[in-house]
Structure formats: structure tokens, C-alpha cells
C-alpha positions in Angstrom: 139.5 136.3 47.9 139.2 134.9 44.3 139.0 131.2 44.0 141.5 129.4 41.8 140.6 126.5 39.5 143.4 124.2 40.6 142.2 123.9 44.2 138.8 122.3 45.4 139.0 124.9 48.0 141.7 127.1 49.6 141.5 125.4 52.8 140.7 121.6 53.3 139.7 120.4 56.7 139.8 116.9 57.8 137.0 116.5 60.2 133.5 118.1 60.3 132.8 118.1 64.0 133.0 120.8 66.7 136.4 122.2 65.7 136.3 121.4 61.8 133.0 123.2 61.9 134.3 126.1 63.8 137.3 126.4 61.7 135.1 126.5 58.5 132.9 129.0 60.2 135.6 131.4 61.2 137.4 131.1 57.9 134.0 131.9 56.2 134.0 135.3 58.4 137.2 136.3 56.5 135.7 135.2 52.9 137.8 132.0 52.7 135.8 128.9 51.4 136.7 125.6 52.9 135.9 121.9 52.4 135.1 119.7 55.1 135.7 115.7 55.2 133.9 113.8 57.9 133.6 110.1 58.5 130.0 110.1 60.2 126.9 110.1 58.0 125.1 112.7 60.4 125.7 114.4 63.5 126.0 112.0 66.6 122.7 111.6 68.3 124.3 111.3 71.9 123.9 114.0 74.2 127.3 114.8 74.7 126.9 118.1 76.8 129.8 120.5 76.2 130.8 123.2 78.6 131.5 126.5 77.0 133.8 129.0 78.4 133.2 132.8 78.2 136.1 133.1 75.7 134.4 130.6 73.6 131.2 132.9 73.8 133.0 135.7 72.9 133.9 134.0 69.7 130.5 133.0 69.0 129.5 136.4 69.3 131.8 137.5 67.0 130.7 135.0 64.4 127.0 136.0 65.1 125.8 132.9 66.5 125.7 133.6 70.3 122.0 134.3 70.6 121.2 130.9 69.0 123.8 128.9 71.3 122.1 130.8 74.4 118.9 129.8 73.2 119.8 126.0 72.7 121.3 126.1 76.0 118.2 127.2 77.9 116.3 124.6 76.5 118.7 121.8 77.5 120.0 122.9 80.8 119.6 124.9 84.1 122.1 127.9 83.8 124.6 129.2 86.4 124.5 125.6 88.3 127.4 124.5 90.4 129.9 121.5 90.5 129.7 119.3 93.5 131.0 115.9 94.7 128.6 113.4 96.4 128.7 109.7 97.2 125.5 109.3 95.4 122.9 111.3 93.8 120.6 110.3 96.4 123.1 110.3 99.1 125.2 113.0 100.9 127.4 116.0 99.5 131.0 115.6 100.1 132.3 118.9 98.7 131.4 121.9 96.7 133.9 122.2 93.7 132.3 125.1 92.1 129.5 127.0 93.7 128.2 129.1 90.8 129.6 128.4 87.0 129.2 132.0 86.5 130.4 133.6 89.5 132.6 136.8 88.8 132.3 136.0 85.0 130.4 139.6 84.6 133.5 141.4 85.4 135.9 139.9 82.9 133.5 139.0 80.0 130.3 140.2 78.4 129.6 136.5 77.8 128.5 134.0 80.2 129.7 130.3 80.5 126.8 127.6 79.6 126.4 124.2 78.7 124.9 122.9 75.2 124.8 119.5 73.7 127.1 119.2 70.9 124.1 117.4 68.4 122.3 120.7 68.9 125.4 123.0 68.6 126.9 121.5 65.4 123.9 122.2 63.1 124.4 125.9 64.3 128.1 125.9 63.2 127.4 124.1 60.0 124.7 126.7 58.9 126.9 129.8 59.8 129.9 127.9 58.0 127.8 127.1 54.9 126.7 130.7 54.8 130.3 131.6 54.7 130.9 129.3 51.7 132.0 126.1 53.2 131.1 122.5 52.0 130.9 119.3 54.1 131.4 115.8 52.7 130.1 113.1 55.0 130.9 109.4 55.1 134.5 110.1 53.6 137.7 109.0 55.4 141.3 110.5 54.9 143.4 108.0 53.3 146.7 110.1 52.8 147.9 113.5 52.4 150.9 114.8 50.4 152.1 118.5 50.0 154.2 120.6 47.7 155.2 124.3 47.2 151.8 125.2 45.9 149.4 123.1 48.0 148.1 120.0 49.7 146.7 117.0 48.3 144.4 114.9 50.3 142.9 111.4 49.0 139.8 110.6 50.5 137.7 107.4 50.4 133.8 107.1 50.4 133.1 104.8 53.5 130.4 102.6 51.8 131.6 102.4 47.9 135.2 102.5 48.6 135.4 104.9 45.8 138.5 107.3 46.1 139.1 110.8 45.0 141.9 113.3 45.5 141.1 117.0 46.9 143.6 119.9 46.3 143.8 123.0 48.6 146.2 125.6 49.4 146.4 124.5 53.0 144.9 121.6 55.2 143.6 121.8 58.8 143.7 118.3 60.6 140.7 118.5 62.8 140.0 114.7 62.7 140.2 113.6 66.4 142.3 111.8 68.6 143.1 109.2 66.5 143.9 111.7 63.8 145.0 110.3 60.2 146.3 113.3 59.2 148.9 113.5 62.4 149.8 110.0 61.6 150.5 110.6 58.1 152.7 113.7 59.1 154.6 111.4 61.5 153.9 113.9 64.5 154.1 112.2 68.0 152.5 113.3 71.3 154.1 113.8 74.7 152.5 114.1 78.0 150.4 111.8 80.4 149.9 108.7 78.5 146.6 106.4 79.3 145.8 106.6 83.0 142.1 105.2 82.5 140.0 103.2 80.1 137.0 105.1 80.8 133.1 104.7 79.7 130.5 107.1 79.0 127.0 105.7 79.5 124.1 107.4 77.9 120.9 106.6 79.7 117.4 107.7 80.6 116.3 107.7 84.4 114.5 109.8 86.4 116.5 111.6 89.0 114.3 114.3 89.5 113.3 113.2 92.8 116.8 114.0 94.1 117.8 116.8 91.9 114.8 118.9 91.1 115.0 122.6 91.8 118.9 121.8 92.7 121.2 124.5 90.9 123.8 121.7 89.9 125.4 121.3 86.5 127.8 118.7 87.2 127.6 116.1 89.7 130.8 114.1 90.7 130.4 110.9 92.4 132.7 108.8 94.5 132.0 105.6 96.4 133.1 102.2 96.5 131.6 100.9 93.5 132.2 103.6 90.8 134.0 107.0 90.6 133.0 109.5 87.9 130.3 112.4 87.1 126.8 112.9 86.1 125.5 115.5 83.6 121.7 115.3 83.3 119.3 117.5 81.1 117.2 120.4 82.5 114.2 117.9 83.6 116.8 115.3 85.3 115.1 112.5 83.4 118.3 111.8 81.0 121.8 112.3 80.4 125.0 110.5 80.8 127.5 109.2 83.2 131.1 109.2 82.9 133.0 106.6 84.7 136.7 106.7 85.2 137.3 103.8 88.0 135.3 101.0 89.3 135.8 99.1 92.6 138.5 99.8 95.0 140.9 102.1 93.3 143.6 101.9 96.4 143.6 98.1 96.5 143.6 97.3 92.7 144.6 100.5 90.6 144.9 98.6 87.4 141.3 96.9 87.5 139.8 99.9 88.8 141.0 102.0 86.0 139.6 99.6 83.2 136.1 101.1 83.7 135.3 100.0 80.1 136.1 96.2 80.5 132.8 95.1 81.0 130.0 97.2 78.9 127.0 94.7 79.0 123.8 96.1 79.4 123.4 94.6 83.1 126.5 96.1 84.2 125.8 99.6 83.0 122.7 99.6 84.5 124.4 98.7 87.9 126.9 101.5 87.5 124.2 104.1 86.9 122.1 102.5 89.9 125.5 102.6 91.9 126.1 106.4 90.8 122.4 107.2 91.7 122.5 105.4 95.1 119.2 104.0 93.8 119.2 100.0 93.8 115.9 99.6 92.2 116.0 102.6 89.6 114.5 102.3 86.5 117.3 102.8 83.9 117.3 102.5 80.0 120.8 102.4 78.6 120.8 104.7 75.2 124.2 104.1 74.2 127.8 103.9 75.4 131.2 105.3 74.4 134.5 103.8 75.5 137.6 105.9 75.5 140.9 106.3 77.0 141.8 109.1 79.3 145.1 111.0 78.4 146.4 114.2 78.7 149.0 114.4 75.5 150.0 117.4 73.1 151.3 117.0 69.6 155.0 117.7 69.3 154.1 120.2 66.5 150.9 121.6 65.6 152.3 122.5 61.8 154.0 120.6 59.2 154.6 122.8 56.0 151.2 123.5 54.7 149.2 121.2 57.3 148.0 122.4 60.5 146.6 120.3 63.7 143.7 121.6 65.6 141.6 120.2 68.4 142.0 116.8 69.5 144.2 115.6 66.4 146.6 118.2 68.5 145.9 117.9 72.0 143.8 115.2 74.1 142.9 115.8 77.6 140.5 114.3 80.2 136.9 115.8 80.3 137.3 117.5 83.8 136.9 121.1 83.5 135.4 121.0 80.0 138.5 122.3 78.4 139.1 120.1 75.4 136.5 121.4 73.0 137.0 125.0 74.0 140.7 124.6 73.5 139.9 123.3 69.9 137.7 125.9 68.9 140.3 128.5 70.2 142.9 126.7 68.0 140.4 127.2 65.0 139.9 130.8 65.6 143.6 131.5 66.0 144.3 129.7 62.6 141.6 131.0 60.7 142.3 134.7 60.6 146.2 133.7 60.0 145.4 131.8 56.9 143.0 134.3 55.5 145.8 137.0 55.8 148.2 134.5 54.1 145.8 133.6 51.5 145.4 137.1 50.6 148.6 137.9 50.4 148.8 140.3 53.4 151.1 138.1 55.5 154.0 135.8 55.2 155.0 132.5 56.5 156.0 133.8 59.8 152.4 134.6 60.8 151.4 131.1 59.9 154.6 129.8 62.1 152.9 131.7 65.1 150.1 129.4 65.3 152.4 126.6 66.7 154.3 129.1 69.0 151.0 130.3 70.5 148.5 127.5 70.8 151.2 124.5 71.6 152.0 126.2 74.9 148.6 127.2 75.8 147.4 123.6 74.9 150.2 122.0 77.2 149.1 124.2 80.1 145.5 123.3 79.6 146.0 119.7 79.2 148.1 119.8 82.4 145.5 121.4 84.4 142.7 119.1 83.2 144.7 116.3 84.5 145.1 118.1 87.8 141.4 118.0 88.0 141.2 114.7 87.0 143.2 113.6 89.9 142.0 115.8 92.4 138.4 115.1 91.6 138.3 111.4 90.4 141.4 109.6 91.3 143.3 111.0 94.3 144.8 107.7 94.8 147.0 108.0 91.5 150.5 108.2 91.8 152.0 110.0 89.0 155.6 111.2 87.9 156.0 113.9 87.4 153.5 115.3 90.1 150.6 117.2 88.9 150.6 120.7 88.5 149.4 123.0 91.0 145.8 123.9 90.1 145.4 127.2 88.4 142.1 129.4 88.5 139.6 128.7 85.9 139.8 132.2 84.8 143.7 132.0 84.2 143.1 128.8 82.1 140.1 130.3 79.9 141.4 133.8 79.3 144.7 134.3 81.3 147.4 133.5 78.6 148.9 136.2 76.6 150.6 135.7 73.3 
């Protein structure tokens, strides 16, 4: 598609993280150039381990990066591990949640599920997007968005200098996260399950290999009188993160327990890791923290004119099941080929309208299933109205919906 001098790029993308980079990569496959704007000066160094489903790996295969993703995963994590519930890492197993992450996958997909740290994945996505003509502007914040019959104007501001400039594109993808400025400017609300936990993710270094070595475990949920959450460790079992959703006796004082991020002083964080490990004198180094509100909500519209929402800007869900990032990548893929056809004059507005019609119901279903897993795995004491949806099979959530 020939460029038009009136536009900085045919497609502007607010957000240069997992979903924004995926959108740029998929657009590049169709010969569509994009321009991403990202607040962060560099890829986050926190080892946010994302669980990528078989459908996502199919999309990565189509984009030509599957082999790199698999190689990166093998360096970081043990493949095909299970998900278990224990009282502590050093304690006793309470339940097997999933015995083998890839059990039955070969029968339905040529691609296998895997874990990969986002700091290792995002450079792969960026390089493939760059090869397709994408550009990434870092350290810029979105200030405003306006649109007309011919395109979208996005005002951005440099985070350090404060200098502003206006970018112009035919379309805009808002992939700027749960606190999306694009969604806010569009005036699009969200509905679903509001905040049910002020959670914290603790990134730490501690040697748990004595208890986890040789065990095929991918995710280890812990539930005891001190904390409820889950561990994800690296291949050597010497560093990783602990997500904490509740602290203390949730049944006795639900409000206090759900405020896990109330105290994030280093001594408290170290005690949380030790409580989850079940080792009172464990040598722990805190590498970083992230405080976040656990919600399961979906935007009331995924499109407004020439602007589209994707990823966390469109839907937020608890990490249980690993559905959030995958759902965002699927948004990006669904939208990219439709935008390409519209930009090439081979499709009309009805095809673009199908993005909302297809992705919003799928996202709503997935967000509710993530919430079901949060309640059943981490907070069975939680009383909610309406009641949680019955748990659907993981395969149904990953590849079961039909447009």
C-alpha cells in the first residue's frame, strides 16, 4: 500500500508493549506501516512470565517468530509443567489443578503452550514489526485524540522535555493498557467485576531448588493462613515472582485480606515470600514490586469511529489462566488483517465493525472465566453477585469460539 504524505503512518498505535508490538507485527505482514508510541524508555526488566496458549503460538508461527519464541522459552522455563496447589512450596500438596500444560494439545493444534518472559519476547516482536515497516517512539505520553472523516490526530508529549507534537494516521489502535488514555478520551466505560483485590507482584531472588528441583511444575499456587497467591520460578528455581491476592484470614476479615498491597515495605515483602515458601529463614532478595487492582471488566465498545481498543485497554482480567495477554494478541491479529483490507480499498466499514462484534463477546467470556479461576483457586470465600460462571474447559476458551 502506497504511503500518503498527509499521514505519519497509515495506522497509529498507542502503546508499544506486548499487544501494541503484536499489532505492528501483524500489520507489517500485510504491508501496512505503523507508528507506535510508548511511555516506557525501554522494555521493563521485571521477569513478567507470560503463559502463551496454542492459538497464540499458531499466530506467532504465521508471523515467522515461533522458533525464536520456543528457543527463548526453553532457556527460561521447564516445558510442559503442571499447575499445583500447595500450602507452601516446602509443604504439602493440596491439589493438582492441571497435571501437564500440554496434555491433549497435539490432537488439536500443531503448536504447544509455553511460558516466556515478556522482556525476552518483546524484542522479538519489535524486530519482526520493524522489518515490516513499524516505528516505535519511546518516552512519549498520549495527551489527546481527535478524529474526522479522513483520519485520526493523536497529540503526544515527550515524558522528559514536555515537547508536544501531533501525529496523523488513517486509524488508531489504543493498546495503552488498563489505564488507557485513548479509552478515556473516547469516553468509553467498562462493565463487569470491579476491584476485588488490591494485589501485589513481588519479584525476588531466592533459591527454592531444594524443594522444586526436578519437579515438573509451571505454576505453584499457595494457600495458607498468611497468604494466598502463586509462584512462578525460572528454570533454575532461583528467582521469579510471587503474586499475592490476599493476606491473613480472608474469611474473618475479607476487606483487609484483599488489600495485599497495603504494606509493601521490604521486610514485609520478604516475610510474604518466606510464608509462601514455608521456610522462615529463607535468604530472600527483593528485586522489585508491582501493585495492581484485580478486576474483570470489558470496555462497553471496542471501536469508536477510526479508533479501536485492544488488549488491556479493551479488557482487564486476573492472571489466573494466563488469558489476558493472549486475548490481547488475538485482538491485534483480528484487527490487523481487517485494517489492511480497508486501507487497500478491498473492504468497507462493515468489516471493521465486525471487530467489536467478534472480539468483545469473546473477551467478555474469557474475562469471566479468568474470574472464575481466581475465585476457585485463590479466593473461594469470595461472595459475588452475580455468581461466578461455571468453569469452561481451557481448550474451549483458547480455540473454542466461532465467529
